[in-house]
DOPA-269681 format. One record per residue: y, z, x of N, C-alpha, C, CB in turn; chain; residue number from 1; residue in three letters. Coordinates in steps of 0.02 Angstrom, whole numbers. Atoms other than C-alpha are relative to their C-alpha. Glycine has a CB too. Layout:
+---------+--------+--------+----------+--------+---------+---------+--------+--------+----------+--------+---------+-------+-----+-----+
! n_north !   n_up ! n_east ! ca_north !  ca_up ! ca_east ! c_north !   c_up ! c_east ! cb_north !  cb_up ! cb_east ! chain !   n ! res !
+---------+--------+--------+----------+--------+---------+---------+--------+--------+----------+--------+---------+-------+-----+-----+
!       Y !      Z !      X !        Y !      Z !       X !       Y !      Z !      X !        Y !      Z !       X !     A ! NUM ! ALA !
...
+---------+--------+--------+----------+--------+---------+---------+--------+--------+----------+--------+---------+-------+-----+-----+
END
This chain:
+---------+--------+--------+----------+--------+---------+---------+--------+--------+----------+--------+---------+-------+-----+-----+
! n_north !   n_up ! n_east ! ca_north !  ca_up ! ca_east ! c_north !   c_up ! c_east ! cb_north !  cb_up ! cb_east ! chain !   n ! res !
+---------+--------+--------+----------+--------+---------+---------+--------+--------+----------+--------+---------+-------+-----+-----+
!      15 !    -33 !     63 !     6117 !   3531 !    5440 !     -50 !    -41 !    -40 !       65 !      9 !     -40 !     A !   1 ! MET !
!      47 !     43 !     35 !     6026 !   3380 !    5367 !     -70 !      8 !     29 !       22 !    -74 !       3 !     A !   2 ! LEU !
!      65 !    -10 !    -32 !     5886 !   3402 !    5494 !     -30 !     67 !    -23 !        6 !     -1 !      76 !     A !   3 ! LEU !
!      25 !    -65 !     22 !     5872 !   3585 !    5444 !     -28 !     -4 !    -71 !       57 !     52 !       3 !     A !   4 ! LEU !
!      24 !      6 !     69 !     5856 !   3543 !    5259 !     -64 !    -43 !     -2 !       54 !    -32 !     -44 !     A !   5 ! ARG !
!      59 !     43 !     -3 !     5733 !   3404 !    5299 !     -60 !     38 !     27 !       14 !    -62 !      43 !     A !   6 ! SER !
!      54 !    -40 !    -30 !     5631 !   3521 !    5407 !     -29 !     47 !    -51 !       25 !     38 !      61 !     A !   7 ! THR !
!      23 !    -48 !     50 !     5621 !   3650 !    5271 !     -39 !    -35 !    -55 !       60 !     39 !     -30 !     A !   8 ! VAL !
!      35 !     38 !     52 !     5572 !   3520 !    5142 !     -68 !    -23 !     24 !       42 !    -60 !     -22 !     A !   9 ! LEU !
!      63 !     25 !    -27 !     5440 !   3444 !    5252 !     -50 !     56 !     11 !       12 !    -36 !      65 !     A !  10 ! VAL !
!      46 !    -55 !    -13 !     5367 !   3610 !    5301 !     -27 !     29 !    -65 !       35 !     54 !      40 !     A !  11 ! LEU !
!      25 !    -21 !     65 !     5355 !   3658 !    5119 !     -56 !    -45 !    -23 !       56 !      1 !     -51 !     A !  12 ! GLY !
!      52 !     48 !     18 !     5254 !   3500 !    5092 !     -62 !      9 !     44 !       26 !    -72 !       7 !     A !  13 ! VAL !
!      56 !     -8 !    -47 !     5147 !   3526 !    5247 !     -40 !     62 !    -13 !       26 !      1 !      72 !     A !  14 ! VAL !
!      34 !    -64 !      5 !     5106 !   3705 !    5213 !     -18 !     20 !    -71 !       43 !     52 !      31 !     A !  15 ! LEU !
!      21 !    -14 !     68 !     5064 !   3690 !    5029 !     -73 !     22 !      2 !       10 !    -63 !     -45 !     A !  16 ! VAL !
!      70 !    -22 !      2 !     4904 !   3784 !    4990 !     -46 !    -58 !    -17 !       -9 !     57 !     -51 !     A !  17 ! PRO !
!      46 !     56 !      7 !     4753 !   3669 !    4996 !     -18 !    -15 !    -73 !      -63 !     14 !      39 !     A !  18 ! ALA !
!      20 !     10 !     69 !     4708 !   3694 !    4813 !      54 !    -39 !    -39 !      -13 !     66 !     -35 !     A !  19 ! ALA !
!     -55 !     33 !     35 !     4879 !   3628 !    4760 !      15 !    -69 !     27 !       62 !     42 !       3 !     A !  20 ! ALA !
!     -15 !     64 !    -32 !     4882 !   3479 !    4877 !     -41 !    -56 !    -31 !      -13 !      4 !      76 !     A !  21 ! ALA !
!      35 !     60 !     23 !     4839 !   3306 !    4814 !     -39 !    -29 !     59 !       49 !    -52 !     -31 !     A !  22 ! ALA !
!      37 !     32 !    -54 !     4735 !   3187 !    4916 !      47 !     -9 !     60 !      -29 !    -69 !     -22 !     A !  23 ! GLN !
!     -44 !      3 !    -59 !     4802 !   3195 !    5094 !      19 !    -71 !     18 !      -35 !     33 !      58 !     A !  24 ! PRO !
!     -24 !     64 !    -25 !     4908 !   3051 !    5156 !       1 !      3 !     76 !       71 !    -16 !     -29 !     A !  25 ! THR !
!      -4 !     -2 !    -73 !     4915 !   2998 !    5338 !      60 !     39 !     25 !        3 !    -71 !      27 !     A !  26 ! PRO !
!     -60 !    -36 !    -23 !     5092 !   3068 !    5352 !      -9 !     75 !    -10 !       63 !    -25 !     -38 !     A !  27 ! MET !
!      12 !    -71 !     12 !     5041 !   3234 !    5274 !     -47 !     28 !     54 !      -31 !     11 !     -71 !     A !  28 ! ARG !
!      47 !    -22 !    -53 !     4897 !   3244 !    5398 !      36 !      6 !     67 !      -58 !    -50 !       5 !     A !  29 ! GLU !
!     -38 !     -4 !    -62 !     5015 !   3207 !    5542 !      43 !     63 !      2 !       44 !    -63 !       9 !     A !  30 ! LEU !
!     -41 !    -61 !      4 !     5132 !   3345 !    5485 !     -42 !     62 !      8 !       38 !      2 !     -66 !     A !  31 ! LEU !
!      44 !    -58 !     -4 !     4989 !   3465 !    5465 !     -24 !     11 !     72 !      -61 !     -8 !     -47 !     A !  32 ! LYS !
!      23 !     -5 !    -69 !     4921 !   3427 !    5638 !      56 !     20 !     47 !      -29 !    -66 !      22 !     A !  33 ! LEU !
!     -57 !    -11 !    -46 !     5093 !   3432 !    5719 !      35 !     67 !    -11 !       49 !    -55 !      -8 !     A !  34 ! SER !
!     -41 !    -59 !     15 !     5167 !   3585 !    5633 !     -39 !     63 !    -15 !       44 !    -15 !     -58 !     A !  35 ! CYS !
!      39 !    -59 !     14 !     5024 !   3703 !    5598 !       8 !     53 !     54 !      -74 !    -18 !      -8 !     A !  36 ! THR !
!      -9 !    -48 !    -55 !     5041 !   3783 !    5769 !      67 !     36 !     -5 !       -5 !    -36 !      67 !     A !  37 ! GLY !
!     -66 !    -31 !      9 !     5226 !   3814 !    5736 !      -2 !     52 !    -56 !       53 !    -53 !     -15 !     A !  38 ! ASP !
!       8 !    -47 !     55 !     5181 !   3895 !    5572 !     -36 !     63 !     24 !      -38 !    -32 !     -59 !     A !  39 ! TYR !
!      39 !    -57 !    -23 !     5050 !   4005 !    5654 !      39 !     43 !     50 !      -65 !    -24 !      33 !     A !  40 ! LEU !
!     -37 !    -37 !    -50 !     5165 !   4053 !    5797 !      60 !     38 !    -28 !       24 !    -47 !      54 !     A !  41 ! GLU !
!     -63 !    -29 !     22 !     5323 !   4089 !    5700 !      -1 !     30 !    -70 !       52 !    -52 !       2 !     A !  42 ! HIS !
!      -7 !    -17 !     70 !     5285 !   4113 !    5516 !     -64 !     18 !    -36 !       32 !    -57 !     -36 !     A !  43 ! CYS !
!      65 !    -11 !     33 !     5103 !   4156 !    5483 !      -2 !     65 !    -40 !      -54 !      1 !      52 !     A !  44 ! SER !
!      -1 !    -62 !     39 !     5152 !   4325 !    5411 !      17 !    -14 !    -74 !       51 !     49 !      29 !     A !  45 ! MET !
!     -18 !     20 !     68 !     5205 !   4228 !    5254 !     -53 !    -48 !    -27 !       69 !    -34 !      -1 !     A !  46 ! HIS !
!      48 !     45 !     32 !     5093 !   4138 !    5130 !      23 !    -72 !      6 !      -10 !     20 !     -74 !     A !  47 ! ALA !
!     -18 !     70 !     -5 !     5088 !   3949 !    5156 !      32 !    -27 !    -63 !      -61 !    -42 !      17 !     A !  48 ! PRO !
!     -31 !     34 !     56 !     5203 !   3847 !    5046 !      52 !     39 !    -38 !      -50 !    -21 !     -46 !     A !  49 ! GLY !
!     -48 !    -42 !     37 !     5311 !   3991 !    4987 !      70 !     -3 !     28 !      -24 !     70 !      -1 !     A !  50 ! GLY !
!     -70 !      0 !    -23 !     5499 !   4015 !    5001 !      10 !     41 !     64 !       44 !     27 !     -55 !     A !  51 ! PRO !
!      -6 !    -41 !    -60 !     5472 !   4145 !    5137 !     -14 !    -43 !     62 !      -48 !     60 !      -2 !     A !  52 ! GLU !
!      16 !     45 !    -56 !     5394 !   4011 !    5249 !      59 !    -46 !     14 !      -63 !    -41 !     -15 !     A !  53 ! VAL !
!     -59 !     43 !     -9 !     5542 !   3896 !    5219 !      55 !     38 !     36 !       25 !    -27 !     -68 !     A !  54 ! GLU !
!     -52 !    -41 !    -32 !     5662 !   4036 !    5266 !     -18 !     14 !     72 !        9 !     66 !     -39 !     A !  55 ! ALA !
!      23 !    -13 !    -68 !     5558 !   4076 !    5419 !      11 !    -61 !     45 !      -74 !     21 !       0 !     A !  56 ! CYS !
!     -12 !     60 !    -40 !     5562 !   3896 !    5480 !      74 !    -13 !     11 !      -33 !    -61 !     -34 !     A !  57 ! PHE !
!     -72 !      7 !     -7 !     5748 !   3889 !    5447 !      25 !     46 !     56 !       36 !     17 !     -66 !     A !  58 ! ARG !
!     -20 !    -49 !    -50 !     5768 !   4045 !    5553 !     -23 !    -20 !     71 !      -28 !     69 !     -19 !     A !  59 ! GLN !
!      30 !     18 !    -65 !     5660 !   3973 !    5693 !       7 !    -75 !     16 !      -73 !     19 !       1 !     A !  60 ! ASN !
!      -6 !     72 !     -6 !     5719 !   3792 !    5684 !       4 !    -24 !     72 !       61 !    -23 !     -38 !     A !  61 ! ILE !
!      -8 !     21 !    -70 !     5765 !   3783 !    5868 !     -62 !     14 !     42 !       60 !     36 !      30 !     A !  62 ! ARG !
!      61 !    -17 !    -36 !     5595 !   3850 !    5919 !     -58 !    -47 !    -16 !      -20 !     71 !     -15 !     A !  63 ! LYS !
!      54 !     45 !     19 !     5491 !   3713 !    5836 !     -19 !    -45 !     57 !       20 !    -42 !     -61 !     A !  64 ! LEU !
!      24 !     44 !    -54 !     5384 !   3608 !    5951 !      26 !    -71 !    -10 !      -77 !      0 !       1 !     A !  65 ! SER !
!     -24 !     69 !      3 !     5435 !   3432 !    5994 !     -45 !    -43 !    -45 !        1 !    -30 !      71 !     A !  66 ! ARG !
!      42 !     40 !     45 !     5282 !   3355 !    5907 !      14 !     14 !    -74 !      -74 !     14 !      14 !     A !  67 ! PRO !
!     -16 !    -18 !     69 !     5325 !   3449 !    5748 !      66 !    -33 !    -21 !        3 !     77 !      -9 !     A !  68 ! CYS !
!     -65 !     31 !     15 !     5506 !   3392 !    5754 !      -6 !    -75 !     -7 !       51 !     17 !      55 !     A !  69 ! ALA !
!      10 !     73 !      5 !     5450 !   3212 !    5785 !     -36 !    -19 !    -64 !      -39 !    -25 !      61 !     A !  70 ! GLN !
!      36 !     14 !     62 !     5328 !   3218 !    5640 !      46 !      7 !    -60 !      -60 !     48 !      -7 !     A !  71 ! ALA !
!     -48 !     -9 !     55 !     5465 !   3285 !    5527 !      47 !    -59 !     -4 !       41 !     65 !      11 !     A !  72 ! ILE !
!     -45 !     59 !      1 !     5582 !   3144 !    5579 !     -36 !    -62 !    -26 !       26 !    -13 !      71 !     A !  73 ! ASN !
!      39 !     58 !     24 !     5445 !   3014 !    5549 !     -10 !      5 !    -75 !      -68 !     -4 !      37 !     A !  74 ! ALA !
!      10 !    -10 !     71 !     5410 !   3088 !    5378 !      64 !    -16 !    -38 !      -22 !     73 !     -14 !     A !  75 ! TYR !
!     -64 !     13 !     33 !     5594 !   3081 !    5332 !      15 !    -75 !     -2 !       56 !     38 !      35 !     A !  76 ! GLN !
!     -11 !     73 !     -1 !     5607 !   2898 !    5387 !     -44 !    -34 !    -52 !      -14 !    -28 !      70 !     A !  77 ! ARG !
!      46 !     31 !     48 !     5453 !   2853 !    5283 !      23 !     15 !    -72 !      -71 !     26 !      11 !     A !  78 ! GLU !
!     -23 !    -20 !     67 !     5518 !   2949 !    5132 !      62 !    -41 !    -20 !       15 !     75 !      -2 !     A !  79 ! LYS !
!     -60 !     38 !     14 !     5686 !   2861 !    5144 !     -17 !    -73 !    -14 !       50 !      4 !      59 !     A !  80 ! LYS !
!      20 !     69 !     12 !     5603 !   2690 !    5157 !     -33 !     -7 !    -69 !      -49 !    -24 !      56 !     A !  81 ! ARG !
!      34 !      3 !     65 !     5494 !   2727 !    5006 !      50 !      5 !    -58 !      -51 !     56 !      -6 !     A !  82 ! ASN !
!     -51 !     -5 !     52 !     5646 !   2778 !    4904 !      39 !    -65 !     -7 !       49 !     58 !      15 !     A !  83 ! ARG !
!     -38 !     62 !      2 !     5737 !   2619 !    4952 !     -41 !    -56 !    -33 !       20 !    -21 !      71 !     A !  84 ! GLN !
!      44 !     51 !     29 !     5587 !   2511 !    4905 !      -7 !     11 !    -75 !      -69 !      2 !      33 !     A !  85 ! VAL !
!       9 !    -14 !     71 !     5564 !   2599 !    4738 !      66 !      1 !    -38 !      -36 !     66 !      -8 !     A !  86 ! SER !
!     -65 !      0 !     33 !     5750 !   2601 !    4703 !      23 !     67 !    -26 !       -1 !    -48 !     -55 !     A !  87 ! GLY !
!     -22 !    -66 !     21 !     5761 !   2789 !    4676 !      39 !     33 !     56 !      -60 !     43 !     -21 !     A !  88 ! THR !
!     -41 !    -36 !    -50 !     5878 !   2909 !    4764 !     -20 !     71 !      4 !       73 !     -5 !     -15 !     A !  89 ! HIS !
+---------+--------+--------+----------+--------+---------+---------+--------+--------+----------+--------+---------+-------+-----+-----+
END
């Protein structure tokens, strides 16, 4: 269940419309490169970054590619480390 929530959160970050995205980070670029194909294959009928995309990825969680899943896991580890360093939860 935690992976599912993490996946949805990450995909919301990855698929944010370009105009709303801040300067890309290496992790954001990795997610974009790794998960864009999954978005196009499973959820492209929905606008990027919207709640429909999150629901679509939730529905297709078991169909995500291995690179996308690995990128999501790496993003979550980095996010957790950053929270620990900054002292926020």
